[in-house]
C-alpha positions as a Markdown table, in Angstrom:
| # | Residue | x | y | z |
|---|---|---|---|---|
| 1 | Met | 33.7 | 36.1 | 31.6 |
| 2 | Ala | 30.6 | 34.1 | 33.5 |
| 3 | Ile | 28.5 | 32.1 | 31.7 |
| 4 | Ala | 25.1 | 33.6 | 31.4 |
| 5 | Trp | 23.1 | 30.6 | 32.2 |
| 6 | Ala | 22.8 | 28.7 | 35.0 |
| 7 | Pro | 21.5 | 25.1 | 35.3 |
| 8 | Gln | 18.0 | 25.0 | 37.8 |
| 9 | Ala | 17.0 | 22.0 | 40.2 |
| 10 | Gly | 15.3 | 19.6 | 38.1 |
| 11 | Pro | 15.2 | 18.5 | 34.8 |
| 12 | Gln | 17.7 | 20.6 | 33.6 |
| 13 | His | 20.3 | 19.8 | 35.5 |
| 14 | Ser | 19.7 | 15.9 | 34.6 |
| 15 | Leu | 19.9 | 17.3 | 31.4 |
| 16 | Ile | 23.5 | 19.1 | 32.0 |
| 17 | Lys | 25.3 | 16.1 | 34.1 |
| 18 | Cys | 23.3 | 13.1 | 31.7 |
| 19 | Pro | 26.3 | 11.2 | 29.9 |
| 20 | Val | 23.6 | 8.6 | 28.6 |
| 21 | Pro | 24.1 | 9.0 | 24.1 |
| 22 | Glu | 20.6 | 9.6 | 23.5 |
| 23 | Ile | 17.6 | 12.0 | 25.3 |
| 24 | Phe | 14.5 | 12.6 | 25.2 |
| 25 | Tyr | 13.7 | 15.7 | 27.0 |
| 26 | Gly | 9.8 | 16.3 | 27.3 |
| 27 | Gly | 6.7 | 17.1 | 29.1 |
| 28 | Ala | 4.6 | 19.7 | 29.6 |
| 29 | Arg | 4.5 | 23.4 | 27.7 |
| 30 | Gly | 7.2 | 26.1 | 29.6 |
| 31 | Gly | 9.4 | 23.5 | 31.1 |
| 32 | Gly | 12.8 | 25.2 | 29.8 |
| 33 | Lys | 13.9 | 22.7 | 27.3 |
| 34 | Thr | 15.8 | 24.9 | 25.4 |
| 35 | Asp | 17.4 | 26.6 | 27.6 |
| 36 | Gly | 18.5 | 23.2 | 29.2 |
| 37 | Val | 19.8 | 22.5 | 25.5 |
| 38 | Leu | 21.5 | 25.2 | 24.9 |
| 39 | Gly | 22.5 | 25.7 | 28.3 |
| 40 | Lys | 24.4 | 22.9 | 28.1 |
| 41 | Tyr | 25.7 | 23.2 | 25.0 |
| 42 | Ala | 27.8 | 26.7 | 26.5 |
| 43 | Leu | 29.1 | 24.7 | 29.4 |
| 44 | Lys | 30.6 | 22.0 | 27.0 |
| 45 | Ala | 31.8 | 24.1 | 24.4 |
| 46 | Gln | 33.6 | 25.6 | 27.3 |
| 47 | Asp | 35.3 | 21.6 | 28.1 |
| 48 | Tyr | 35.8 | 20.7 | 25.0 |
| 49 | Gly | 37.2 | 22.9 | 22.8 |
| 50 | Pro | 37.2 | 23.2 | 19.5 |
| 51 | Gly | 36.2 | 19.4 | 19.4 |
| 52 | Phe | 32.4 | 20.4 | 20.2 |
| 53 | Asn | 30.7 | 20.4 | 16.8 |
| 54 | Ala | 26.6 | 20.8 | 17.5 |
| 55 | Leu | 23.8 | 21.0 | 15.0 |
| 56 | Phe | 20.6 | 22.2 | 16.5 |
| 57 | Phe | 17.8 | 20.9 | 13.9 |
| 58 | Arg | 14.3 | 22.0 | 13.4 |
| 59 | Lys | 11.8 | 20.8 | 11.0 |
| 60 | Glu | 11.6 | 23.9 | 9.0 |
| 61 | Leu | 14.3 | 26.8 | 9.6 |
| 62 | Pro | 11.7 | 29.7 | 10.5 |
| 63 | Met | 10.8 | 27.4 | 13.4 |
| 64 | Leu | 14.2 | 27.9 | 15.1 |
| 65 | Asp | 13.9 | 32.0 | 15.7 |
| 66 | Asp | 13.1 | 31.7 | 19.2 |
| 67 | Ala | 15.7 | 29.7 | 20.1 |
| 68 | Ile | 18.1 | 31.8 | 18.1 |
| 69 | Glu | 17.0 | 35.1 | 19.9 |
| 70 | Arg | 17.3 | 32.9 | 23.4 |
| 71 | Ser | 20.5 | 31.6 | 22.1 |
| 72 | His | 21.8 | 35.5 | 21.4 |
| 73 | Glu | 20.9 | 35.9 | 25.1 |
| 74 | Ile | 23.0 | 33.6 | 26.8 |
| 75 | Tyr | 26.2 | 33.4 | 23.8 |
| 76 | Gly | 26.7 | 36.7 | 23.4 |
| 77 | Ala | 27.0 | 37.5 | 27.1 |
| 78 | Ile | 30.1 | 34.6 | 27.0 |
| 79 | Gly | 32.0 | 36.1 | 24.0 |
| 80 | Ala | 30.4 | 33.8 | 21.2 |
| 81 | Lys | 30.5 | 35.2 | 17.7 |
| 82 | Trp | 27.0 | 35.1 | 15.5 |
| 83 | Asn | 27.1 | 34.3 | 11.7 |
| 84 | Asp | 23.7 | 35.5 | 10.8 |
| 85 | Gln | 24.3 | 34.2 | 7.0 |
| 86 | Lys | 25.7 | 31.0 | 8.3 |
| 87 | Lys | 23.1 | 30.6 | 11.4 |
| 88 | Thr | 26.3 | 29.3 | 13.6 |
| 89 | Trp | 27.9 | 30.3 | 17.0 |
| 90 | Arg | 31.4 | 30.2 | 17.1 |
| 91 | Phe | 32.6 | 30.0 | 20.9 |
| 92 | Lys | 35.7 | 31.4 | 22.1 |
| 93 | Glu | 37.0 | 28.4 | 22.6 |
| 94 | Gly | 36.9 | 27.0 | 19.3 |
| 95 | Gly | 33.8 | 24.9 | 18.9 |
| 96 | Arg | 30.3 | 25.7 | 16.4 |
| 97 | Leu | 26.7 | 25.6 | 17.3 |
| 98 | Arg | 24.9 | 26.1 | 13.7 |
| 99 | Phe | 20.8 | 25.8 | 13.6 |
| 100 | Arg | 19.9 | 24.0 | 10.3 |
| 101 | Pro | 16.3 | 22.2 | 8.9 |
| 102 | Leu | 15.5 | 18.3 | 9.2 |
| 103 | Glu | 12.5 | 18.2 | 7.1 |
| 104 | Arg | 13.5 | 14.5 | 5.3 |
| 105 | Val | 16.1 | 11.8 | 5.5 |
| 106 | Asp | 18.1 | 13.1 | 2.8 |
| 107 | Asp | 18.7 | 16.6 | 5.4 |
| 108 | Ala | 20.7 | 14.3 | 6.9 |
| 109 | Gly | 23.2 | 13.2 | 4.3 |
| 110 | Lys | 24.4 | 16.8 | 3.8 |
| 111 | Tyr | 26.6 | 16.2 | 6.9 |
| 112 | Gln | 27.9 | 13.3 | 6.6 |
| 113 | Gly | 31.7 | 12.9 | 6.8 |
| 114 | Gln | 31.3 | 16.2 | 9.3 |
| 115 | Asn | 32.6 | 15.1 | 13.0 |
| 116 | Val | 29.3 | 16.7 | 14.7 |
| 117 | Ser | 29.3 | 15.8 | 19.0 |
| 118 | Asp | 26.0 | 16.6 | 19.7 |
| 119 | Ile | 22.8 | 17.3 | 17.8 |
| 120 | Thr | 19.9 | 18.5 | 19.1 |
| 121 | Val | 16.3 | 17.6 | 17.1 |
| 122 | Glu | 14.1 | 20.6 | 19.1 |
| 123 | Glu | 10.0 | 19.7 | 18.9 |
| 124 | Ala | 10.9 | 16.2 | 17.6 |
| 125 | Gly | 6.8 | 15.6 | 18.0 |
| 126 | Asn | 6.4 | 17.6 | 14.9 |
| 127 | Tyr | 8.3 | 14.5 | 12.8 |
| 128 | Ser | 4.9 | 11.4 | 12.0 |
| 129 | Asn | 7.9 | 8.6 | 12.4 |
| 130 | Ser | 11.7 | 8.6 | 13.2 |
| 131 | Val | 13.2 | 7.9 | 9.8 |
| 132 | Ala | 14.8 | 11.3 | 9.6 |
| 133 | Ile | 15.8 | 11.9 | 13.0 |
| 134 | Asp | 17.2 | 8.0 | 13.2 |
| 135 | Arg | 19.5 | 8.6 | 10.1 |
| 136 | Val | 21.5 | 11.5 | 12.2 |
| 137 | Asn | 22.9 | 8.8 | 14.0 |
| 138 | Gly | 25.0 | 8.5 | 10.9 |
| 139 | Val | 27.0 | 12.0 | 11.4 |
| 140 | Leu | 27.3 | 11.9 | 15.3 |
| 141 | Arg | 31.2 | 11.1 | 15.6 |
| 142 | Ser | 34.4 | 12.6 | 17.6 |
| 143 | Ala | 37.8 | 12.1 | 16.4 |
| 144 | Thr | 38.9 | 13.8 | 19.5 |
| 145 | Gly | 37.4 | 12.1 | 21.9 |
| 146 | Val | 34.5 | 14.4 | 22.5 |
| 147 | Pro | 31.2 | 12.4 | 24.4 |
| 148 | Thr | 28.8 | 12.5 | 21.3 |
| 149 | Gln | 24.9 | 12.8 | 22.5 |
| 150 | Leu | 21.7 | 13.2 | 20.6 |
| 151 | Ile | 18.8 | 15.1 | 22.2 |
| 152 | Leu | 15.5 | 15.2 | 21.4 |
| 153 | Thr | 13.0 | 17.7 | 22.7 |
| 154 | Gly | 8.8 | 17.6 | 22.2 |
| 155 | Asn | 5.6 | 17.8 | 24.3 |
| 156 | Pro | 3.0 | 15.6 | 23.9 |
| 157 | Gly | 0.8 | 15.5 | 21.0 |
| 158 | Gly | 1.1 | 16.1 | 17.3 |
| 159 | Pro | 1.9 | 13.4 | 14.4 |
| 160 | Gly | 5.2 | 11.5 | 16.0 |
| 161 | Gln | 3.1 | 11.1 | 19.5 |
| 162 | Gly | 3.0 | 7.3 | 19.0 |
| 163 | Trp | 6.6 | 6.2 | 18.0 |
| 164 | Ile | 7.8 | 8.6 | 20.7 |
| 165 | Ser | 5.8 | 6.9 | 23.7 |
| 166 | Glu | 6.5 | 3.6 | 22.5 |
| 167 | Arg | 10.7 | 4.2 | 22.3 |
| 168 | Tyr | 10.9 | 6.7 | 25.4 |
| 169 | Ile | 7.5 | 7.0 | 27.8 |
| 170 | Asn | 6.0 | 3.7 | 27.9 |
| 171 | Pro | 9.3 | 1.5 | 29.0 |
| 172 | Tyr | 9.5 | 3.7 | 32.0 |
| 173 | Pro | 6.8 | 6.7 | 32.1 |
| 174 | Ser | 8.0 | 8.4 | 35.3 |
| 175 | Gly | 11.4 | 8.6 | 32.9 |
| 176 | Asn | 15.1 | 9.3 | 34.9 |
| 177 | Arg | 15.8 | 5.7 | 34.4 |
| 178 | Ile | 18.4 | 4.6 | 31.9 |
| 179 | Leu | 16.4 | 2.5 | 29.1 |
| 180 | Arg | 19.2 | -0.5 | 26.9 |
| 181 | Arg | 18.7 | -1.9 | 23.5 |
| 182 | Glu | 20.6 | -4.5 | 22.2 |
| 183 | Leu | 22.1 | -3.8 | 18.8 |
| 184 | Pro | 22.3 | -6.3 | 16.0 |
| 185 | Asn | 25.9 | -6.7 | 16.8 |
| 186 | Gly | 25.6 | -7.5 | 20.5 |
| 187 | Ala | 26.2 | -4.0 | 21.3 |
| 188 | Glu | 24.2 | -1.7 | 23.9 |
| 189 | His | 22.3 | 1.1 | 23.0 |
| 190 | Arg | 22.0 | 3.7 | 25.8 |
| 191 | Tyr | 18.8 | 6.3 | 26.0 |
| 192 | Val | 16.9 | 8.1 | 28.7 |
| 193 | Tyr | 13.5 | 9.8 | 29.3 |
| 194 | Ile | 14.2 | 13.0 | 31.5 |
| 195 | Pro | 10.8 | 14.8 | 32.6 |
| 196 | Ser | 9.9 | 18.5 | 32.1 |
| 197 | Arg | 7.1 | 20.1 | 33.8 |
| 198 | Ile | 7.1 | 24.0 | 33.9 |
| 199 | Gln | 6.5 | 24.5 | 37.5 |
| 200 | Asn | 10.8 | 23.5 | 36.8 |
| 201 | Asn | 10.9 | 26.4 | 34.7 |
| 202 | Arg | 11.3 | 29.0 | 38.1 |
| 203 | Ile | 12.4 | 31.5 | 35.7 |
| 204 | Leu | 9.0 | 31.8 | 33.5 |
| 205 | Thr | 6.8 | 31.2 | 36.5 |
| 206 | Ala | 8.2 | 33.9 | 38.3 |
| 207 | His | 8.3 | 36.8 | 35.6 |
| 208 | Asp | 4.5 | 35.4 | 33.7 |
| 209 | Pro | 2.8 | 34.2 | 36.8 |
| 210 | Glu | -0.1 | 33.7 | 34.6 |
| 211 | Tyr | 0.9 | 31.8 | 32.3 |
| 212 | Ile | -0.3 | 28.5 | 33.7 |
| 213 | Asn | -3.6 | 30.0 | 33.9 |
| 214 | Arg | -3.7 | 30.5 | 30.6 |
| 215 | Leu | -3.1 | 27.0 | 29.7 |
| 216 | Tyr | -6.2 | 26.2 | 31.1 |
| 217 | Leu | -7.9 | 28.1 | 27.8 |
| 218 | Val | -5.9 | 26.4 | 25.3 |
| 219 | Gly | -8.5 | 23.9 | 24.2 |
| 220 | Ser | -10.1 | 21.0 | 24.8 |
| 221 | Gln | -9.7 | 19.2 | 27.8 |
| 222 | Glu | -6.7 | 16.7 | 26.2 |
| 223 | Leu | -4.6 | 19.5 | 25.1 |
| 224 | Val | -4.1 | 21.1 | 28.4 |
| 225 | Arg | -3.5 | 18.0 | 29.6 |
| 226 | Ala | -0.7 | 17.5 | 27.3 |
| 227 | Trp | 0.9 | 20.9 | 27.3 |
| 228 | Leu | 0.3 | 21.4 | 31.0 |
| 229 | Glu | 1.0 | 18.3 | 32.6 |
| 230 | Gly | 3.0 | 16.5 | 29.9 |
| 231 | Asp | 0.7 | 13.4 | 29.8 |
| 232 | Trp | 1.3 | 10.9 | 26.9 |
| 233 | Asn | -1.4 | 9.9 | 26.9 |
| 234 | Ala | -3.6 | 12.7 | 25.7 |
| 235 | Val | -3.8 | 12.7 | 22.4 |
| 236 | Glu | -5.1 | 16.0 | 20.9 |
| 237 | Gly | -6.4 | 16.0 | 17.3 |
| 238 | Ala | -6.9 | 12.2 | 17.4 |
| 239 | Tyr | -8.1 | 11.2 | 14.1 |
| 240 | Phe | -10.9 | 8.5 | 16.4 |
| 241 | Asp | -11.3 | 10.9 | 19.5 |
| 242 | Cys | -13.8 | 8.2 | 19.9 |
| 243 | Trp | -11.2 | 5.2 | 20.9 |
| 244 | Ser | -11.8 | 4.0 | 24.4 |
| 245 | Asn | -9.4 | 1.6 | 26.0 |
| 246 | Glu | -11.5 | 1.1 | 29.1 |
| 247 | Lys | -14.7 | 0.8 | 26.0 |
| 248 | His | -12.4 | -1.0 | 23.3 |
| 249 | Val | -10.0 | -3.0 | 25.1 |
| 250 | Val | -11.7 | -6.3 | 26.8 |
| 251 | Lys | -9.4 | -9.1 | 28.5 |
| 252 | Pro | -8.4 | -12.3 | 26.6 |
| 253 | Phe | -11.2 | -15.7 | 26.7 |
| 254 | Glu | -12.1 | -18.7 | 24.5 |
| 255 | Val | -13.5 | -17.3 | 21.7 |
| 256 | Pro | -16.5 | -19.9 | 21.0 |
| 257 | Glu | -16.2 | -22.4 | 18.2 |
| 258 | Asn | -19.5 | -21.6 | 16.8 |
| 259 | Trp | -18.1 | -17.6 | 15.7 |
| 260 | Leu | -17.5 | -16.5 | 12.9 |
| 261 | Arg | -13.8 | -16.3 | 12.2 |
| 262 | Phe | -12.2 | -14.1 | 9.3 |
| 263 | Arg | -8.7 | -12.4 | 9.1 |
| 264 | Ser | -8.1 | -8.9 | 7.3 |
| 265 | Phe | -4.4 | -7.9 | 6.1 |
| 266 | Asp | -2.4 | -5.0 | 4.9 |
| 267 | Trp | 0.7 | -5.7 | 3.4 |
| 268 | Gly | 4.7 | -4.1 | 4.0 |
| 269 | Ser | 8.1 | -4.7 | 3.7 |
| 270 | Ala | 10.4 | -1.7 | 4.9 |
| 271 | Arg | 6.8 | -0.1 | 6.7 |
| 272 | Pro | 5.0 | -2.7 | 9.4 |
| 273 | Phe | 2.2 | -5.3 | 8.0 |
| 274 | Ser | -0.6 | -5.9 | 10.0 |
| 275 | Val | -2.9 | -9.3 | 10.1 |
| 276 | Gly | -5.8 | -9.6 | 12.3 |
| 277 | Trp | -7.9 | -12.1 | 13.2 |
| 278 | Trp | -11.5 | -11.5 | 14.1 |
| 279 | Ala | -15.1 | -13.1 | 15.1 |
| 280 | Val | -18.1 | -12.3 | 14.9 |
| 281 | Val | -20.5 | -12.2 | 18.4 |
| 282 | Pro | -23.4 | -13.9 | 17.5 |
| 283 | Asp | -25.8 | -13.0 | 20.7 |
| 284 | Thr | -25.5 | -10.5 | 23.3 |
| 285 | Tyr | -22.3 | -12.4 | 24.8 |
| 286 | Arg | -21.0 | -12.2 | 28.7 |
| 287 | Thr | -16.8 | -12.0 | 28.9 |
| 288 | Pro | -15.4 | -13.7 | 31.7 |
| 289 | Asp | -14.5 | -10.7 | 33.1 |
| 290 | Lys | -18.1 | -9.6 | 33.6 |
| 291 | Arg | -18.1 | -7.4 | 30.3 |
| 292 | Thr | -21.3 | -7.7 | 28.2 |
| 293 | Leu | -20.7 | -8.0 | 24.1 |
| 294 | Pro | -23.1 | -7.0 | 21.8 |
| 295 | Lys | -24.8 | -8.8 | 19.0 |
| 296 | Gly | -23.1 | -8.4 | 16.1 |
| 297 | Ala | -20.2 | -6.7 | 17.4 |
| 298 | Leu | -16.4 | -7.4 | 16.1 |
| 299 | Leu | -13.7 | -8.8 | 18.7 |
| 300 | Arg | -10.1 | -8.9 | 17.4 |
| 301 | Tyr | -8.9 | -11.9 | 19.0 |
| 302 | Arg | -5.8 | -12.4 | 17.6 |
| 303 | Glu | -3.2 | -9.7 | 15.8 |
| 304 | Trp | -0.1 | -10.2 | 13.8 |
| 305 | Tyr | 2.0 | -6.7 | 13.5 |
| 306 | Gly | 5.5 | -7.2 | 11.8 |
| 307 | Ala | 7.6 | -4.5 | 12.8 |
| 308 | Lys | 11.0 | -4.7 | 13.9 |
| 309 | Ser | 10.2 | -1.3 | 15.8 |
| 310 | Ala | 7.8 | 1.5 | 15.1 |
| 311 | Asn | 7.0 | 2.2 | 12.2 |
| 312 | Thr | 9.6 | -0.1 | 10.5 |
| 313 | Gly | 9.2 | -3.3 | 8.9 |
| 314 | Leu | 10.9 | -6.5 | 9.0 |
| 315 | Lys | 11.3 | -6.7 | 5.1 |
| 316 | Leu | 10.0 | -10.5 | 5.5 |
| 317 | Thr | 8.7 | -12.3 | 1.8 |
| 318 | Val | 5.3 | -12.7 | 0.9 |
| 319 | Glu | 5.9 | -16.2 | 1.4 |
| 320 | Gln | 7.4 | -16.3 | 4.5 |
| 321 | Val | 4.5 | -13.7 | 6.0 |
| 322 | Ala | 1.9 | -16.5 | 4.8 |
| 323 | Glu | 3.5 | -19.5 | 6.3 |
| 324 | Gly | 3.6 | -17.1 | 9.6 |
| 325 | Ile | -0.4 | -16.7 | 9.3 |
| 326 | Lys | -0.8 | -20.7 | 8.8 |
| 327 | Gln | 1.2 | -21.4 | 12.1 |
| 328 | Arg | -0.6 | -18.4 | 13.7 |
| 329 | Glu | -4.3 | -19.5 | 12.9 |
| 330 | Glu | -4.2 | -23.3 | 13.4 |
| 331 | Gly | -6.9 | -25.0 | 14.6 |
| 332 | Asp | -9.2 | -21.6 | 13.9 |
| 333 | Lys | -11.8 | -22.3 | 11.0 |
| 334 | Val | -11.3 | -19.0 | 9.6 |
| 335 | Thr | -14.1 | -18.5 | 7.0 |
| 336 | Tyr | -12.7 | -15.4 | 4.8 |
| 337 | Gly | -9.5 | -13.1 | 4.2 |
| 338 | Val | -9.8 | -10.0 | 2.9 |
| 339 | Ala | -6.7 | -7.9 | 2.2 |
| 340 | Asp | -5.4 | -4.5 | 0.6 |
| 341 | Pro | -5.9 | -5.2 | -3.2 |
| 342 | Ala | -2.7 | -3.7 | -3.7 |
| 343 | Ile | -1.2 | -7.3 | -3.0 |
| 344 | Phe | -3.5 | -8.9 | -6.3 |
| 345 | Ala | -1.5 | -6.5 | -9.2 |
| 346 | Glu | 0.6 | -8.3 | -11.4 |
| 347 | Asp | 3.9 | -6.8 | -12.3 |
| 348 | Gly | 4.9 | -9.2 | -14.7 |
| 349 | Gly | 5.2 | -12.2 | -12.3 |
| 350 | Pro | 2.5 | -13.7 | -9.8 |
| 351 | Ser | 0.9 | -11.7 | -7.6 |
| 352 | Met | 1.5 | -11.7 | -3.5 |
| 353 | Ala | -2.3 | -12.8 | -3.5 |
| 354 | His | -0.9 | -15.9 | -5.7 |
| 355 | Arg | 2.2 | -16.4 | -4.0 |
| 356 | Met | 0.9 | -16.4 | -0.5 |
| 357 | Ile | -2.1 | -19.3 | -1.8 |
| 358 | Thr | 1.1 | -21.7 | -3.4 |
| 359 | Ala | 3.7 | -20.8 | -0.1 |
| 360 | Ala | 0.4 | -21.8 | 2.4 |
| 361 | Lys | -2.7 | -21.7 | 0.9 |
| 362 | Ile | -3.1 | -18.6 | 2.5 |
| 363 | Val | -6.4 | -16.7 | 0.3 |
| 364 | Trp | -7.8 | -13.9 | 0.3 |
| 365 | Lys | -10.1 | -11.7 | -1.3 |
| 366 | Pro | -9.8 | -8.0 | -2.8 |
| 367 | Ala | -11.0 | -5.4 | 0.4 |
| 368 | Asp | -13.3 | -2.8 | -0.4 |
| 369 | Asn | -10.3 | -0.2 | -0.2 |
| 370 | Gln | -12.9 | 3.2 | 0.0 |
| 371 | Arg | -11.4 | 5.5 | 2.7 |
| 372 | Val | -13.9 | 8.7 | 2.4 |
| 373 | Pro | -17.0 | 9.2 | 1.3 |
| 374 | Gly | -16.8 | 9.6 | -2.7 |
| 375 | Asn | -18.4 | 9.3 | -5.9 |
| 376 | Arg | -18.9 | 5.7 | -5.2 |
| 377 | Gly | -20.8 | 6.0 | -2.1 |
| 378 | Pro | -21.6 | 8.2 | 1.0 |
| 379 | Val | -19.8 | 5.9 | 3.5 |
| 380 | Gly | -15.8 | 5.2 | 3.6 |
| 381 | Gly | -14.1 | 2.7 | 5.9 |
| 382 | Trp | -13.0 | 5.4 | 8.3 |
| 383 | Asn | -16.5 | 6.1 | 8.6 |
| 384 | Met | -17.3 | 2.5 | 9.4 |
| 385 | Val | -14.4 | 2.2 | 11.8 |
| 386 | Arg | -16.0 | 5.1 | 13.7 |
| 387 | Gln | -19.3 | 4.0 | 13.6 |
| 388 | Arg | -18.5 | 0.7 | 15.4 |
| 389 | Leu | -16.2 | 2.6 | 17.8 |
| 390 | Gln | -18.7 | 4.6 | 19.1 |
| 391 | Gly | -21.5 | 2.1 | 19.1 |
| 392 | Glu | -25.1 | 1.7 | 20.2 |
| 393 | Asp | -26.5 | 3.1 | 23.1 |
| 394 | Gly | -23.0 | 3.6 | 24.2 |
| 395 | Arg | -22.2 | -0.1 | 23.2 |
| 396 | Pro | -19.3 | 0.0 | 21.1 |
| 397 | Met | -19.4 | -2.8 | 17.9 |
| 398 | Ile | -15.8 | -3.1 | 18.3 |
| 399 | Tyr | -13.5 | -4.7 | 20.2 |
| 400 | Cys | -9.8 | -6.5 | 20.9 |
| 401 | Phe | -8.2 | -8.3 | 23.4 |
| 402 | Asp | -5.2 | -6.6 | 25.2 |
| 403 | Thr | -3.0 | -8.6 | 23.7 |
| 404 | Cys | -3.3 | -6.7 | 20.4 |
| 405 | Arg | -0.7 | -4.0 | 21.7 |
| 406 | Asp | 0.2 | -2.4 | 18.3 |
| 407 | Ser | -3.5 | -1.7 | 17.7 |
| 408 | Ile | -4.0 | -0.4 | 21.0 |
| 409 | Arg | -0.5 | 1.6 | 20.8 |
| 410 | Thr | -0.8 | 3.7 | 17.0 |
| 411 | Ile | -4.4 | 4.1 | 16.3 |
| 412 | Pro | -5.8 | 6.4 | 19.2 |
| 413 | Ala | -2.3 | 8.5 | 18.1 |
| 414 | Leu | -3.5 | 8.9 | 14.5 |
| 415 | Gln | -3.7 | 12.4 | 13.5 |
| 416 | His | -6.1 | 13.7 | 10.7 |
| 417 | Asp | -4.9 | 14.9 | 7.5 |
| 418 | Glu | -4.0 | 19.0 | 7.8 |
| 419 | Lys | -4.9 | 19.1 | 3.6 |
| 420 | Lys | -7.8 | 16.8 | 3.8 |
| 421 | Pro | -9.2 | 16.8 | 7.2 |
| 422 | Glu | -11.7 | 13.6 | 7.0 |
| 423 | Asp | -8.8 | 11.3 | 5.7 |
| 424 | Leu | -6.4 | 10.5 | 8.5 |
| 425 | Asp | -3.1 | 11.6 | 8.5 |
| 426 | Thr | -1.0 | 8.6 | 5.8 |
| 427 | Asp | 3.1 | 9.3 | 7.5 |
| 428 | Gly | 1.8 | 8.4 | 10.6 |
| 429 | Glu | 1.8 | 4.7 | 11.9 |
| 430 | Asp | -1.3 | 3.7 | 10.0 |
| 431 | His | -0.9 | -0.4 | 9.0 |
| 432 | Ala | -2.8 | -1.8 | 11.6 |
| 433 | Ala | -5.9 | 1.2 | 11.1 |
| 434 | Asp | -6.1 | 0.3 | 7.8 |
| 435 | Glu | -6.3 | -3.4 | 8.2 |
| 436 | Trp | -8.9 | -2.5 | 11.1 |
| 437 | Arg | -10.8 | -0.8 | 7.9 |
| 438 | Tyr | -10.5 | -3.6 | 5.9 |
| 439 | Ala | -12.6 | -5.5 | 8.2 |
| 440 | Cys | -15.3 | -3.7 | 8.8 |
| 441 | Met | -15.7 | -3.0 | 5.6 |
| 442 | Ser | -16.0 | -6.6 | 4.6 |
| 443 | Arg | -20.1 | -7.1 | 5.6 |
| 444 | Pro | -18.8 | -9.5 | 8.2 |
| 445 | Trp | -22.6 | -11.7 | 8.9 |
| 446 | Ile | -24.2 | -13.6 | 11.9 |
| 447 | Pro | -24.8 | -17.1 | 10.6 |
| 448 | Val | -28.5 | -17.9 | 11.2 |
| 449 | Glu | -28.3 | -21.7 | 9.7 |
| 450 | Asn | -25.3 | -23.5 | 9.0 |
| 451 | Lys | -26.5 | -25.8 | 6.5 |
| 452 | Lys | -24.8 | -24.6 | 3.0 |
| 453 | Pro | -21.7 | -24.8 | 2.3 |
| 454 | Val | -19.4 | -22.3 | 3.7 |
| 455 | Ala | -18.4 | -21.3 | -0.5 |
| 456 | Asp | -22.0 | -20.5 | -1.0 |
| 457 | Arg | -22.4 | -18.8 | 2.3 |
| 458 | Trp | -19.4 | -16.1 | 1.9 |
| 459 | Asp | -20.8 | -16.1 | -2.5 |
| 460 | Lys | -24.2 | -14.5 | -1.3 |
| 461 | Ala | -23.5 | -12.8 | 1.8 |
| 462 | Phe | -21.3 | -10.8 | -0.7 |
| 463 | Asn | -23.5 | -10.6 | -3.7 |
| 464 | Lys | -26.4 | -9.5 | -1.0 |
| 465 | Asp | -28.3 | -12.6 | -2.4 |
| 466 | Glu | -32.1 | -12.5 | -1.2 |
| 467 | Gly | -32.5 | -16.0 | -0.5 |
| 468 | Ser | -29.4 | -16.1 | 1.9 |
| 469 | Ser | -29.0 | -17.6 | 5.0 |
| 470 | Trp | -26.9 | -15.2 | 6.3 |
| 471 | Arg | -27.1 | -11.3 | 6.9 |
| 472 | Thr | -24.4 | -9.0 | 7.2 |
| 473 | Thr | -24.0 | -7.2 | 10.7 |
């Protein structure tokens, strides 16, 4: 019996032919991504017989209903047998395809020891990080020589937009170019982004010509761009929807010596740590590239983001981080530093803050860790960040150099917490944002006169002493 599916020209055809071990197949809604994967698996089952053993994941099993229904239209016509209890197709050549949930890392471990030749994770953007998806690489293997492959599908938007963009889109936004990264053993891993557009799905556009028109009605301009055009720069539901690279990112310049400088810090080991160096603009300043920074604005002129990949930390020791900070700020006159209060905890030994002092004379004060308004007052840290991003009279009160790439990458992609909308989703890559929050809540000030010792200025600024010769911004 002939196969009841034929690859169309465009992305689906590219998916069928692509031999690369890892594929991200994504873009606009209605691009035919599910059909592309199911069709590829039908062809691969014919080619490799019993050696073909595939898993088709989504975060929760009910999310697979439409994919399962579509699979019946394709596989039922070619003689495959369906087991509804096991949610499994058995192809007449001997291969099989199982539909399963992948909600957390432990779910990937359920398949250890099996010869799984192919894995698809549908709607990868629903995962706020790649940890569970990365773990399924340990399941892919073939004792019969079947070329193994991991396929992810997804659309712009959702909690996973940041790590997906960083891994697959940003290296070559137009896609269809093989990307490479070196593994710790010196080997090379190849992967590719294959863009999907609704215009490539000829069946859908022929049978439902109004579908594109309806996408213009779904909501915000950002959501329309994401769903219709597959624009990965459009972030629907962004927590900091006021972020603009055009407004908040400036080209580097030499920061004047008389500007007050300080640093902020969010600790991480398995997850990234983030260190930011800030300067306070003492008076309206015109940058070399004709940007105007208002008096009292914060400028992030350097950052150190401790990550080996998106949301995965370097696992450096406290002493190594302290030494790295010392080296990076050599020559700076850093007035103070604020850090997550967690580093001051003493659990049977010296705190991380104390170890940093001992290792490299890096001194911190506990940051105000109030995230959202609560019993302690009407202003939370995220409100302070938002207020500075929005600024006054259309002029932001916080900026960063374009060399602060991890702040620029992660902060615009952060999402609201579904259960607590006034807070952001802590499953996202929020380490730089936390550290921005500490900086904004540290009450940075503008120097008016420079006669008092630094320590005295610090204490009076934080104690709000009326006699202080410094005022907070």
